[in-house]
C-alpha positions, 0 to 999 in steps of 0.5 A, spaced: 399 475 617 397 479 611 402 483 607 400 490 608 403 490 615 410 490 612 414 496 611 411 498 604 403 497 604 402 501 597 407 495 594 403 490 597 396 493 595 399 493 587 402 486 588 395 484 590 391 488 585 396 485 580 394 478 582 387 479 582 387 482 575 392 476 572 387 471 576 381 474 572 384 474 566 387 467 566 380 465 568 376 468 562 381 465 558 380 458 560 373 459 560 373 461 553 378 455 551 374 450 555 366 452 554 366 454 547 362 450 543 366 446 538 363 443 531 365 436 531 362 430 527 362 426 533 363 426 540 366 421 545 363 418 551 364 422 557 369 419 561 368 417 569 374 412 570 380 415 573 386 414 568 382 411 562 383 417 557 391 418 560 392 411 558 388 412 551 393 418 550 399 414 552 397 409 546 397 415 541 405 415 541 409 420 545 409 426 542 401 426 542 401 424 549 405 429 551 401 434 547 395 432 550 397 431 557 402 437 557 396 441 555 391 439 561 397 440 566 398 447 563 391 449 563 390 451 570 397 451 572 398 459 573 392 458 578 398 455 583 401 462 583 396 467 582 391 464 587 396 465 593 399 472 589 391 474 590 391 472 597 397 477 599 400 473 605 407 472 606 407 469 613 403 463 612 404 455 613 406 452 606 402 446 607 396 451 609 397 455 602 398 448 598 392 445 601 388 452 600 391 453 593 390 445 591 382 445 593 381 452 589 384 449 583 380 442 584 374 446 585 375 450 579 377 444 574 371 441 577 366 447 575 369 447 568 368 440 567 361 440 570 360 447 565 362 443 559 356 438 560 351 443 557 356 445 551 356 442 544 362 438 542 365 438 549 365 432 553 366 431 561 373 427 563 375 426 570 382 425 568 382 433 566 380 434 573 386 430 575 391 433 570 389 440 572 389 439 579 396 436 578 398 442 574 396 447 580 400 443 585 406 443 581 406 450 579 405 452 587 410 447 589 415 450 584 414 457 585 410 460 591 415 457 597 421 461 593 417 467 592 415 467 599 422 466 602 425 472 598 419 477 600 420 475 607 427 476 607 426 483 604 420 485 607 419 487 614 425 490 618 428 485 623 423 480 622 429 475 620 432 476 627 426 472 630 425 465 631 420 463 626 414 461 631 415 468 634 415 471 628 408 469 626 405 470 633 408 477 634 406 479 627 399 476 627 398 479 634 400 486 633 394 491 630 396 495 624 397 501 629 401 497 634 400 493 640 394 495 644 397 498 651 395 494 657 395 495 665 398 489 669 395 491 675 387 490 673 385 483 672 380 481 667 373 481 669 369 474 670 
């Protein structure tokens, strides 16, 4: 169900608009950080072996490893919150939401890595895709279910009182103007 069917449609529209605006701003920042040419004296080879660069980072010591791995985890982590926020759905399965968000985050990370093939000084690393996607998963799991639960509690009046499966069916089947009246005596044409 779309949130606009809640009690205050204007709030939802502003919420989604803020989500889309923040999402675009974050993607522009990530694009600038990852796709700008770097002036470096040498470049390491591209890494297509999963976990190889993570092991190399861990060999550098705990502080440097935390900086590098943490940076890769945090780069796309806001997408775990901004993508569902831009979608504006409150009544959606948590697993479907997680799957959509993770798939979008992984595809965005993969697009960034593929875009780096043409940028001087940037190198493709499969571990970046893995860490970026893990950051999206963590952010989504830590923030989105809690926020959706709070929005559900204060959203549509009377929805709390219905069983969960009944809420989703009732709200999904109703049109924004209310349910369509039916005549019980008239059958459906063959």
